[in-house]
C-alpha positions as CSV (number, residue, x, y, z in Angstrom):
1,M,84.2,84.4,86.9
2,T,86.8,81.6,86.7
3,N,86.3,78.0,88.0
4,A,88.7,78.7,90.9
5,S,86.5,81.5,92.1
6,F,83.5,79.4,91.5
7,W,84.6,77.2,94.4
8,N,85.9,80.0,96.6
9,P,84.3,83.3,95.5
10,A,85.8,86.7,96.5
11,I,84.4,88.8,99.3
12,T,84.8,92.5,99.0
13,E,84.2,94.8,101.9
14,T,84.0,98.6,101.1
15,F,83.7,101.4,103.5
16,I,82.5,104.9,102.6
17,S,82.7,107.9,104.8
18,A,79.4,110.0,104.6
19,I,80.1,111.8,107.8
20,S,79.3,115.6,107.9
21,Q,81.9,118.1,106.8
22,S,83.8,119.9,109.5
23,T,83.6,117.0,112.1
24,P,86.4,114.7,112.9
25,L,87.7,112.1,110.5
26,V,86.7,108.6,110.7
27,D,89.4,105.8,111.6
28,V,88.6,102.4,110.3
29,Y,90.8,99.6,111.7
30,C,90.1,96.1,110.3
31,Q,91.7,92.9,111.0
32,S,91.4,89.1,111.1
33,R,93.4,86.5,113.0
34,D,95.9,86.4,110.3
35,D,95.8,89.9,108.6
36,D,96.1,93.3,110.2
37,L,94.9,95.9,107.6
38,G,96.0,98.9,109.8
39,V,94.2,102.1,110.4
40,R,92.5,103.9,107.5
41,T,91.4,107.5,108.1
42,L,88.6,108.6,106.0
43,K,87.3,112.1,105.3
44,P,83.9,112.7,104.0
45,G,83.5,111.0,100.6
46,D,86.5,108.8,101.0
47,K,86.4,105.1,100.7
48,F,88.5,102.0,101.0
49,D,88.0,98.4,100.3
50,F,89.7,95.0,100.7
51,S,89.0,91.5,99.2
52,F,89.6,88.1,100.5
53,H,88.5,84.4,100.2
54,R,87.1,82.3,102.9
55,N,89.6,79.8,104.2
56,F,89.1,76.1,103.7
57,L,87.3,75.5,107.0
58,G,85.0,78.5,106.4
59,T,86.1,80.1,109.7
60,T,87.4,83.3,108.2
61,H,86.7,86.3,110.6
62,F,87.1,90.0,109.9
63,Y,86.2,92.6,112.3
64,C,86.6,96.3,112.3
65,N,86.8,99.2,114.9
66,F,85.3,102.5,113.8
67,T,86.3,105.7,115.8
68,W,84.8,109.1,115.0
69,G,85.6,111.8,117.5
70,A,84.5,110.3,120.9
71,N,82.3,107.8,119.1
72,T,83.4,104.3,118.7
73,T,82.0,100.8,117.8
74,T,83.5,97.4,116.8
75,F,81.7,94.6,115.2
76,D,82.2,91.7,112.8
77,V,82.0,92.6,109.1
78,Y,82.4,89.0,108.1
79,Y,82.1,85.8,110.1
80,K,80.4,82.8,108.6
81,H,76.6,83.2,109.0
82,E,76.9,85.3,112.1
83,S,77.6,88.8,110.7
84,P,75.3,91.2,108.6
85,C,77.7,90.6,105.6
86,K,76.9,87.0,104.6
87,Y,75.7,84.9,101.9
88,T,72.1,85.0,101.5
89,G,71.8,82.8,98.3
90,V,74.1,81.0,96.2
91,I,77.7,80.7,97.7
92,A,79.2,80.4,94.2
93,T,78.9,84.1,93.4
94,D,81.1,87.0,94.7
95,L,79.8,88.8,97.7
96,Y,80.0,92.6,98.0
97,C,79.3,94.3,101.4
98,T,79.4,98.2,101.1
99,W,79.3,99.9,104.6
100,L,78.1,103.6,104.7
101,I,79.5,105.5,107.7
102,E,77.1,108.3,108.8
103,D,76.9,110.6,111.7
104,Y,74.4,108.6,113.5
105,A,74.9,104.9,112.3
106,I,76.5,102.6,110.0
107,Y,74.6,101.1,107.2
108,L,75.1,98.0,105.0
109,A,74.2,97.2,101.4
110,R,75.1,93.6,100.0
111,T,75.9,94.9,96.6
112,H,78.8,96.4,94.8
113,N,77.3,99.8,93.6
114,P,74.3,100.2,95.9
115,S,71.6,102.8,95.5
116,P,70.7,104.8,98.6
117,Q,67.6,102.6,99.1
118,E,69.5,99.4,99.4
119,F,71.3,100.4,102.6
120,V,70.0,98.9,105.9
121,F,70.8,99.8,109.4
122,A,73.8,97.7,110.6
123,N,75.2,99.3,113.8
124,T,75.2,102.5,115.8
125,W,78.0,104.5,117.5
126,V,78.6,103.9,121.2
Protein backbone atom coordinates (compact mmCIF):
# COMPACT_ATOMS: atom_id res chain seq x y z
CA MET A 1 0.00 0.00 0.00
CA THR A 2 1.39 3.42 -0.91
CA ASN A 3 1.33 6.50 1.29
CA ALA A 4 -1.36 8.03 -0.94
CA SER A 5 -3.66 5.08 -0.34
CA PHE A 6 -2.89 5.18 3.40
CA TRP A 7 -4.69 8.50 3.67
CA ASN A 8 -7.48 7.56 1.28
CA PRO A 9 -7.70 3.77 0.91
CA ALA A 10 -9.54 2.09 -1.94
CA ILE A 11 -13.03 0.70 -1.51
CA THR A 12 -13.89 -2.21 -3.80
CA GLU A 13 -17.46 -3.42 -4.30
CA THR A 14 -17.85 -6.86 -5.92
CA PHE A 15 -21.18 -8.36 -6.98
CA ILE A 16 -21.52 -12.11 -7.61
CA SER A 17 -24.62 -13.74 -9.09
CA ALA A 18 -25.47 -17.01 -7.37
CA ILE A 19 -29.05 -17.22 -8.65
CA SER A 20 -30.47 -20.52 -9.86
CA GLN A 21 -29.88 -21.71 -13.40
CA SER A 22 -32.82 -21.37 -15.83
CA THR A 23 -34.13 -18.23 -14.11
CA PRO A 24 -34.05 -14.60 -15.26
CA LEU A 25 -30.69 -12.86 -15.27
CA VAL A 26 -29.90 -10.26 -12.60
CA ASP A 27 -29.55 -6.59 -13.55
CA VAL A 28 -27.37 -4.53 -11.23
CA TYR A 29 -27.45 -0.75 -11.68
CA CYS A 30 -25.06 1.23 -9.48
CA GLN A 31 -24.50 4.95 -9.30
CA SER A 32 -23.43 7.85 -7.16
CA ARG A 33 -24.14 11.53 -7.49
CA ASP A 34 -21.10 11.84 -9.78
CA ASP A 35 -20.80 8.42 -11.41
CA ASP A 36 -23.35 6.33 -13.30
CA LEU A 37 -21.91 2.84 -13.76
CA GLY A 38 -24.75 1.68 -16.00
CA VAL A 39 -26.66 -1.58 -15.89
CA ARG A 40 -24.68 -4.81 -15.61
CA THR A 41 -26.53 -8.02 -16.48
CA LEU A 42 -25.24 -11.05 -14.60
CA LYS A 43 -25.95 -14.69 -15.32
CA PRO A 44 -25.30 -17.32 -12.62
CA GLY A 45 -21.59 -17.29 -11.75
CA ASP A 46 -20.90 -13.86 -13.27
CA LYS A 47 -19.42 -11.04 -11.25
CA PHE A 48 -18.44 -7.43 -11.65
CA ASP A 49 -16.68 -4.98 -9.41
CA PHE A 50 -15.71 -1.36 -9.14
CA SER A 51 -13.34 0.56 -6.91
CA PHE A 52 -13.34 4.13 -5.69
CA HIS A 53 -11.94 6.43 -3.03
CA ARG A 54 -13.97 8.49 -0.59
CA ASN A 55 -14.18 12.17 -1.41
CA PHE A 56 -12.44 14.74 0.80
CA LEU A 57 -15.59 15.42 2.84
CA GLY A 58 -16.29 11.72 3.38
CA THR A 59 -19.75 11.99 1.79
CA THR A 60 -19.25 9.48 -1.03
CA HIS A 61 -22.53 7.65 -1.61
CA PHE A 62 -23.00 4.65 -3.94
CA TYR A 63 -26.32 2.85 -4.20
CA CYS A 64 -27.47 0.02 -6.43
CA ASN A 65 -30.74 -1.25 -7.83
CA PHE A 66 -31.03 -5.01 -8.27
CA THR A 67 -33.66 -6.49 -10.60
CA TRP A 68 -34.29 -10.21 -10.99
CA GLY A 69 -37.45 -11.01 -12.94
CA ALA A 70 -40.34 -9.40 -11.01
CA ASN A 71 -38.13 -8.91 -7.93
CA THR A 72 -36.35 -5.65 -7.22
CA THR A 73 -34.55 -3.91 -4.39
CA THR A 74 -32.48 -0.76 -4.02
CA PHE A 75 -30.10 0.07 -1.20
CA ASP A 76 -26.88 1.88 -0.32
CA VAL A 77 -23.78 -0.19 -0.92
CA TYR A 78 -21.53 2.55 0.50
CA TYR A 79 -22.43 5.68 2.42
CA LYS A 80 -20.32 6.79 5.38
CA HIS A 81 -21.28 4.74 8.42
CA GLU A 82 -24.91 4.20 7.38
CA SER A 83 -24.56 1.26 5.01
CA PRO A 84 -23.60 -2.39 5.56
CA CYS A 85 -20.34 -1.82 3.65
CA LYS A 86 -18.38 0.37 6.04
CA TYR A 87 -15.16 0.50 7.93
CA THR A 88 -15.33 -1.42 11.18
CA GLY A 89 -11.71 -0.96 12.15
CA VAL A 90 -8.73 1.01 10.92
CA ILE A 91 -9.69 3.36 8.09
CA ALA A 92 -6.15 3.30 6.70
CA THR A 93 -6.71 -0.13 5.13
CA ASP A 94 -8.46 -0.94 1.87
CA LEU A 95 -12.09 -2.01 2.22
CA TYR A 96 -13.55 -4.92 0.27
CA CYS A 97 -17.29 -5.57 0.16
CA THR A 98 -18.44 -8.67 -1.67
CA TRP A 99 -22.16 -8.97 -2.39
CA LEU A 100 -23.63 -12.42 -3.11
CA ILE A 101 -26.93 -12.27 -5.00
CA GLU A 102 -29.07 -15.34 -4.35
CA ASP A 103 -32.66 -16.35 -5.07
CA TYR A 104 -34.05 -15.30 -1.69
CA ALA A 105 -31.72 -12.57 -0.48
CA ILE A 106 -28.51 -10.62 -0.97
CA TYR A 107 -25.60 -11.28 1.37
CA LEU A 108 -22.46 -9.30 2.23
CA ALA A 109 -18.93 -10.22 3.27
CA ARG A 110 -16.39 -7.53 4.13
CA THR A 111 -13.42 -9.31 2.63
CA HIS A 112 -11.84 -9.77 -0.78
CA ASN A 113 -12.15 -13.56 -1.20
CA PRO A 114 -14.75 -14.58 1.37
CA SER A 115 -15.55 -18.10 2.41
CA PRO A 116 -19.26 -19.04 2.40
CA GLN A 117 -19.33 -18.70 6.20
CA GLU A 118 -18.31 -15.02 6.02
CA PHE A 119 -21.47 -13.89 4.23
CA VAL A 120 -24.19 -12.28 6.34
CA PHE A 121 -27.70 -11.29 5.35
CA ALA A 122 -27.82 -7.76 3.88
CA ASN A 123 -31.13 -7.32 2.07
CA THR A 124 -34.12 -9.18 0.68
CA TRP A 125 -36.01 -8.97 -2.58
CA VAL A 126 -39.18 -6.88 -2.60
